[in-house]
C-alpha positions in Angstrom: -8.5 -5.4 -20.1 -5.2 -7.2 -20.0 -3.8 -4.7 -17.6 -6.4 -5.7 -15.1 -4.6 -9.0 -14.6 -1.7 -7.0 -13.1 -3.9 -5.8 -10.3 -3.7 -7.4 -6.8 -6.6 -5.5 -5.4 -7.3 -6.1 -1.7 -4.5 -8.7 -1.4 -2.1 -8.5 1.5 1.7 -8.7 0.9 4.8 -9.1 3.1 8.0 -7.6 1.7 11.3 -8.2 3.6 14.2 -5.8 3.3 11.7 -3.1 2.4 13.4 0.0 3.8 15.1 0.9 0.6 16.2 -0.3 -2.8 14.4 -3.2 -4.4 12.3 -3.9 -1.3 11.0 -0.4 -1.1 10.3 -0.2 -4.8 8.5 -3.5 -4.6 6.4 -2.6 -1.6 5.2 0.6 -3.3 4.6 -1.1 -6.6 2.4 -3.7 -4.9 0.4 -1.0 -3.2 0.0 0.9 -6.5 -1.4 -2.4 -7.9 -3.9 -2.6 -5.0 -2.3 -4.5 -2.1 -1.9 -3.7 1.5 1.7 -4.3 2.6 3.6 -5.4 5.7 7.1 -4.0 5.4 10.1 -5.0 7.4 13.8 -4.2 7.7 16.2 -3.0 10.5 15.7 0.7 10.1 12.3 2.1 11.3 12.8 5.6 9.8 13.3 4.1 6.3 10.3 1.9 6.8 8.2 4.9 7.8 9.1 6.7 4.6 8.1 3.7 2.6 4.9 3.4 4.6 4.0 7.0 3.7 4.4 6.2 0.0 2.2 3.1 0.3 -0.5 5.2 2.1 -0.2 7.8 -0.6 -1.1 5.1 -3.1 -4.3 4.6 -1.1 -3.3 1.3 0.7 -2.5 0.3 4.2 1.0 -0.2 5.5 2.2 -2.1 8.6 5.7 -1.4 9.7 7.7 -4.1 11.5 11.3 -3.1 12.4 13.3 -6.3 12.8 16.7 -7.9 12.3 15.7 -10.3 9.5 19.0 -12.2 9.7 17.1 -14.0 12.4 14.8 -16.6 10.7 12.4 -16.4 13.7 11.9 -12.7 13.1 11.3 -13.3 9.4 8.7 -16.1 10.2 6.9 -13.7 12.5 5.9 -11.4 9.7 3.3 -13.9 8.5 1.4 -13.7 11.7 1.7 -9.9 11.7 0.1 -9.8 8.3 -2.9 -11.9 9.5 -3.2 -10.2 12.8 -3.1 -6.6 11.5 -4.4 -6.9 7.9 -6.5 -10.0 8.1 -4.9 -12.3 5.6 -1.8 -13.1 3.6 -1.6 -13.6 -0.2 1.9 -12.5 -1.4 5.3 -12.9 0.1 8.4 -11.3 -1.3 11.6 -12.7 0.2 13.9 -9.8 -0.7 16.2 -9.6 2.4 19.6 -10.9 1.8 23.1 -10.1 0.5 26.7 -10.9 1.4 29.8 -8.9 0.8 32.4 -10.5 -1.6 35.4 -12.0 0.0 38.5 -13.9 -1.4 38.0 -17.6 -1.3 40.8 -18.3 1.3 39.2 -15.6 3.6 35.8 -17.2 3.2 35.4 -19.1 6.5 32.9 -21.8 7.1 31.1 -19.4 9.5 31.0 -16.7 6.8 29.5 -19.2 4.3 26.9 -20.4 6.8 26.0 -16.8 7.6 25.4 -16.1 3.9 23.2 -19.2 3.6 21.2 -18.2 6.7 20.6 -14.6 5.6 19.7 -15.5 2.0 18.1 -18.9 2.3 17.1 -19.8 5.8 15.2 -16.5 6.3 13.2 -17.2 3.1 12.4 -20.7 4.2 11.3 -19.6 7.6 8.9 -17.0 6.2 7.7 -19.4 3.5 6.8 -22.1 6.0 5.1 -19.6 8.3 3.1 -18.0 5.5 1.9 -21.2 3.8 -1.0 -22.0 6.2 -2.3 -18.4 6.0 -2.2 -18.4 2.2 -4.0 -21.8 2.0 -6.7 -20.5 4.4 -7.7 -17.9 1.7 -7.3 -20.2 -1.3 -3.6 -19.8 -2.2 -1.1 -17.1 -3.0 2.3 -16.3 -4.6 5.8 -16.2 -3.3 8.6 -14.4 -5.0 12.2 -14.9 -4.0 14.9 -12.4 -4.9 18.0 -14.3 -6.1 20.9 -13.0 -8.2 22.7 -13.4 -11.4 25.7 -14.4 -9.3 23.8 -17.6 -8.5 24.3 -18.5 -12.2 27.5 -16.9 -13.4 31.0 -17.3 -11.9 33.2 -14.6 -10.6 36.1 -14.4 -8.1 35.1 -13.4 -4.6 31.5 -14.6 -4.7 31.8 -18.1 -3.4 29.5 -17.4 -0.4 27.1 -15.0 -2.0 26.8 -16.9 -5.3 26.4 -20.3 -3.6 23.6 -18.9 -1.3 21.8 -17.3 -4.2 22.1 -20.5 -6.3 20.6 -22.4 -3.4 17.7 -19.9 -3.2 17.1 -20.4 -6.9 16.8 -24.2 -6.6 14.9 -23.8 -3.3 12.4 -21.9 -5.4 12.0 -24.8 -7.8 11.6 -27.3 -5.0 9.1 -25.4 -3.0 7.1 -24.7 -6.1 6.7 -28.4 -6.5 5.8 -28.8 -2.8 3.2 -26.0 -2.8 1.5 -26.5 -6.2 -1.2 -26.0 -7.2 -2.5 -23.5 -4.7 0.7 -21.5 -4.0 3.0 -20.4 -6.8 6.7 -19.9 -6.1 9.0 -18.1 -8.4 12.3 -16.1 -8.2 14.0 -13.2 -9.9 17.7 -13.5 -10.7 18.7 -9.8 -10.3 21.6 -8.3 -12.1 23.3 -5.0 -11.3 20.7 -2.6 -9.9 21.2 1.0 -8.7 20.7 0.4 -5.0 22.7 1.4 -1.9 24.7 -1.8 -2.2 26.0 -0.5 -5.6 26.7 3.1 -4.5 30.4 2.7 -4.9 29.9 1.9 -8.6 27.0 4.2 -9.3 28.8 7.2 -8.0 32.1 6.5 -9.7 31.8 7.4 -13.4 34.7 5.2 -14.5 33.4 2.1 -12.7 29.9 2.7 -13.8 31.0 3.0 -17.5 32.9 -0.3 -17.2 30.0 -2.1 -15.7 27.6 -0.7 -18.3 29.9 -1.6 -21.2 30.1 -5.2 -19.9 26.3 -5.5 -19.7 24.6 -6.3 -23.1 21.9 -3.7 -22.6 24.7 -1.1 -21.6 22.8 0.0 -18.5 22.5 -0.6 -14.8 19.0 -1.6 -13.7 16.6 0.4 -11.7 14.7 -1.0 -8.6 11.4 -0.5 -10.5 12.6 -3.0 -13.1 12.6 -5.7 -10.4 9.4 -4.3 -8.7 7.5 -4.6 -12.0 8.6 -8.2 -12.4 7.4 -9.0 -8.8 4.0 -7.5 -9.6 3.8 -9.7 -12.7 4.7 -12.9 -10.8 2.5 -12.0 -7.8 -0.6 -11.2 -9.9 -2.9 -13.3 -12.0 -0.9 -12.1 -15.0 1.7 -14.6 -13.8 -0.9 -17.2 -12.9 0.5 -19.9 -15.1 4.1 -19.5 -13.9 5.6 -21.4 -11.0 9.0 -22.9 -10.2 10.8 -20.5 -12.5 13.7 -18.1 -12.1 13.2 -15.0 -14.2 16.5 -13.3 -15.2 16.2 -9.5 -15.0 19.9 -8.7 -15.5 20.4 -6.7 -18.6 21.4 -9.8 -20.5 24.4 -10.9 -18.4 26.3 -14.1 -19.4 29.3 -13.3 -17.2 30.1 -10.9 -14.3 30.1 -7.3 -15.5 32.6 -6.0 -12.9 35.6 -8.0 -11.8 37.0 -7.4 -8.3 40.6 -7.7 -9.5 41.5 -10.7 -7.2 44.8 -12.1 -8.3 45.7 -15.7 -9.2 46.7 -17.8 -6.1 
């Protein structure tokens, strides 16, 4: 059956930023597809809720509360997977994000912080995970990038630059790690997570954003989770070094911040 190729039975995954939103949906989806999952974010209570959902799906969950803006903390998740669950096959570098800020208020420090949180943490975990993956024959890494790494909008110099860097980092590491480890990314559009609460809860703003999106909708975290499962499973076994756009068809930002001309 073709659907069997979407199974990741008895694999072990690490998902960062897994307390809510895309990370939580991804961790549960991987469990439903057959994986045991190491989940990490800052808030232990949120992780415990996600762990309960993983266990309800019949799989093991290992909770690691950590400040994943620290690359060393991110790297430590690879060892936790091997120590507790015996192996590591799948990594989802989901943690990241940076608030928009006008260009002249975007300090060098703010830009570097965005790069560290969105790129350096992914690099640290990728490097730490590689030996464990190779020890069991290989694996799959999925990086969560953004449509703002491809389209241009005012206020996103730090975030968009970091996510563009993560997208190209994906291509470069895919070349380094082929053929035994596949590396892909998802360029995410507007998805109904806590980061978008101000829009989702405002009917006027939501209508504007939906109207500016070709599919006239805001995405659901499960839209991204399903794509992760595809890329992590044998269904995506002939895909590496690619950035999959799951963004409702965006070719331009779907909500301007209203920043004036200088």
